[in-house]
C-alpha positions in Angstrom: 78.5 162.9 106.9 80.7 160.3 105.2 83.4 159.0 107.5 86.2 159.0 105.0 85.5 162.4 103.4 88.9 164.0 102.6 90.0 167.2 104.3 92.0 169.6 102.2 93.9 172.2 104.3 94.3 175.2 102.0 97.1 177.6 103.1 98.6 180.6 101.3 102.0 179.0 101.8 105.3 180.7 102.8 108.9 180.4 101.8 110.2 180.4 105.3 109.6 178.6 108.6 106.3 177.2 107.4 106.9 173.5 107.2 107.3 173.0 111.0 104.1 174.9 111.7 102.2 173.0 108.9 103.5 169.7 110.3 102.1 170.7 113.8 98.7 171.5 112.3 98.7 168.4 110.2 99.3 166.1 113.2 96.6 167.9 115.2 94.0 167.5 112.3 94.9 163.9 111.7 94.5 163.1 115.4 91.1 164.9 115.4 89.9 163.1 112.3 91.5 159.7 112.1 89.0 158.3 109.6 89.6 161.1 107.1 92.4 161.5 104.5 94.2 164.8 105.1 95.8 166.7 102.1 97.4 170.1 101.8 97.0 172.7 99.0 98.7 176.1 98.6 97.1 179.1 97.0 100.1 181.2 96.3 101.5 180.7 92.8 104.7 182.6 93.8 105.3 180.3 96.8 104.7 177.2 94.8 107.1 178.3 92.1 109.8 179.3 94.6 109.5 176.0 96.5 109.7 174.0 93.3 112.8 175.9 92.0 114.7 176.1 95.3 113.6 172.9 97.1 112.2 170.7 94.3 109.0 170.6 96.4 105.8 169.8 94.4 103.2 172.0 96.2 99.8 171.6 94.6 97.1 174.2 94.2 93.6 173.5 95.6 92.1 172.5 92.2 94.9 170.0 91.6 94.3 168.3 94.9 90.5 168.3 94.5 90.8 166.8 91.0 93.1 164.1 92.2 90.6 163.2 95.0 87.8 163.2 92.4 89.8 160.8 90.3 90.2 158.5 93.3 86.4 158.3 93.5 85.5 160.7 96.2 82.3 162.6 95.7 82.9 165.3 98.4 85.7 167.0 100.2 86.1 169.6 102.9 88.3 172.5 102.0 89.5 174.2 105.2 90.8 177.7 104.7 93.9 178.2 106.8 93.6 182.0 106.5 93.0 184.2 109.6 90.2 186.4 108.1 87.7 186.3 105.3 89.8 188.6 103.1 91.2 188.6 99.6 92.9 185.3 99.8 89.9 183.5 101.2 87.6 184.7 98.4 90.3 183.8 95.8 90.2 180.3 97.3 86.4 180.2 96.9 86.8 181.1 93.3 89.4 178.4 92.7 87.4 175.7 94.5 84.4 176.4 92.2 86.5 175.3 89.3 86.8 171.8 90.6 84.5 169.0 89.6 84.4 167.7 93.2 81.7 168.9 95.5 83.1 170.8 98.4 82.1 172.1 101.8 84.2 175.1 103.0 85.7 175.4 106.4 85.8 179.1 107.3 88.9 181.1 108.3 90.1 181.4 111.9 88.2 184.6 112.8 84.6 184.3 111.5 82.1 184.1 114.4 82.0 185.7 117.8 82.9 182.3 119.3 86.1 182.4 117.2 87.1 185.8 118.5 86.4 184.8 122.2 88.3 181.5 121.8 91.3 183.3 120.3 91.2 185.9 123.0 91.2 183.1 125.7 94.2 181.5 124.0 96.1 184.8 124.0 95.2 185.6 127.6 96.3 182.1 128.5 99.8 182.9 127.4 100.1 185.3 130.4 102.2 187.8 128.4 100.6 191.0 129.9 101.2 192.0 133.5 102.4 194.9 135.6 104.6 197.1 133.6 104.3 195.1 130.4 102.1 195.2 127.3 101.6 192.8 124.4 101.2 194.0 120.9 99.6 191.5 118.5 100.8 192.3 114.9 98.8 191.0 112.0 99.3 191.3 108.3 96.5 193.8 107.6 94.4 194.1 104.5 92.6 196.6 102.3 89.6 194.2 102.1 86.5 195.1 104.0 87.5 192.3 106.4 90.0 194.7 107.9 87.4 195.2 110.6 88.4 191.8 112.1 91.4 193.6 113.7 89.5 196.3 115.6 86.9 193.8 116.5 89.5 191.6 118.2 90.9 194.6 119.9 87.5 195.5 121.3 86.9 192.0 122.6 90.3 191.8 124.2 89.8 195.2 125.9 86.9 193.9 127.8 89.3 191.7 129.7 91.1 194.8 131.0 94.6 193.6 130.1 97.2 195.7 128.3 97.1 193.9 124.9 96.9 195.9 121.7 96.1 194.7 118.1 98.1 196.3 115.2 98.9 195.4 111.6 101.9 195.7 109.3 99.6 197.1 106.6 96.4 199.0 106.7 94.9 201.4 109.3 97.0 200.6 112.3 99.9 203.0 111.9 103.0 202.0 113.8 103.7 205.5 115.3 100.2 205.8 116.6 100.3 202.3 118.1 103.6 202.9 119.8 102.3 206.2 121.3 99.2 204.5 122.5 101.1 201.7 124.2 103.7 204.0 125.7 100.9 206.1 127.2 100.0 203.2 129.4 103.4 203.6 131.2 104.9 200.2 130.2 108.6 199.4 130.4 108.5 196.1 128.6 106.6 195.2 125.3 106.0 191.7 124.0 105.6 191.6 120.2 103.5 188.6 119.0 102.8 187.8 115.3 99.1 187.6 114.7 99.8 185.3 111.8 99.5 181.6 111.2 103.2 181.3 110.3 105.8 183.8 111.5 107.9 184.1 108.4 109.2 187.1 106.4 106.9 189.6 108.2 108.4 188.5 111.5 112.0 188.7 110.3 111.7 192.0 108.6 108.7 194.0 109.7 108.4 192.9 113.3 111.8 191.9 114.5 114.1 193.5 111.9 116.9 196.0 112.7 115.5 198.8 110.6 112.0 200.3 110.3 110.6 197.5 112.4 108.1 197.3 115.3 110.9 196.1 117.5 113.1 199.1 116.7 110.2 201.5 117.1 109.6 200.4 120.7 113.4 200.3 121.5 113.6 203.9 120.3 110.7 204.7 122.6 112.8 203.4 125.5 111.1 200.0 126.0 112.6 196.6 126.6 111.3 194.4 123.7 110.8 190.7 123.4 109.6 189.0 120.2 107.6 185.7 120.1 109.0 183.8 117.2 106.2 181.3 116.6 103.0 182.1 114.7 99.5 181.2 115.9 99.7 177.9 114.0 101.9 176.5 116.8 99.2 177.2 119.5 97.0 174.2 120.2 94.0 176.3 121.2 94.2 178.2 117.9 94.4 174.9 115.9 91.3 173.8 117.9 89.4 176.7 116.2 90.3 175.3 112.8 89.3 171.8 114.0 85.9 173.1 115.0 85.4 174.7 111.6 86.3 171.4 110.0 83.6 169.7 112.1 81.1 172.3 111.0 82.0 171.7 107.3 81.8 168.0 107.6 78.4 168.2 109.3 76.6 169.5 106.2 77.9 166.7 103.9 75.2 164.0 103.4 75.9 160.4 104.1 77.3 158.7 101.0 79.7 156.0 99.8 82.6 156.0 97.5 
């Protein structure tokens, strides 16, 4: 492994509330890898266009960042996926990275191995949100990619702990009405809604905590007290530690070399 191999953090990007979370992650990664340059890349063309038009922010895509690094003389880079699962966005990232002339080692998404699932479960349980008369509902984005199985897998691992925590999604198989009914059958009076997303942006504001057709309103209508956690997973140190471990794994396969 080359000590100064650059690390490119590749995120989908978001038009709201992302920069604070990304700054938190950036600091953690730089502290973990002080000898490595750290760069950011954004895979969403829509987000890049919006940020350039509204905020004059020059958000670069992965190939642009990698080509710049290649031009600076680097032979390798780690590209760390900042996605939660190996779904559509992750595979699009792989396709993009293949277009670069720089050799790359990929850091895998948050939930990839059994160790990842257990570490995320420990982080969630460490928050202490579930207790007598309360339940926690983790709400992810959801996907129609075969990686949708990540959500029920996480639910199964959490259930082993015996706590009243449920995993649901905005899109996909986990229908809101069915989830609300399942949670209410446990006899809870108070529900914590927690975004199972790196950044709590538009989905938090509209789908989870909105005033109409939202998860919050559905539980209020069912007679529950509801609290909503406003930060995404990217603000949780134990979650960022999973990404840091994946970066270590990606760096480990890069051969020793010099600029």
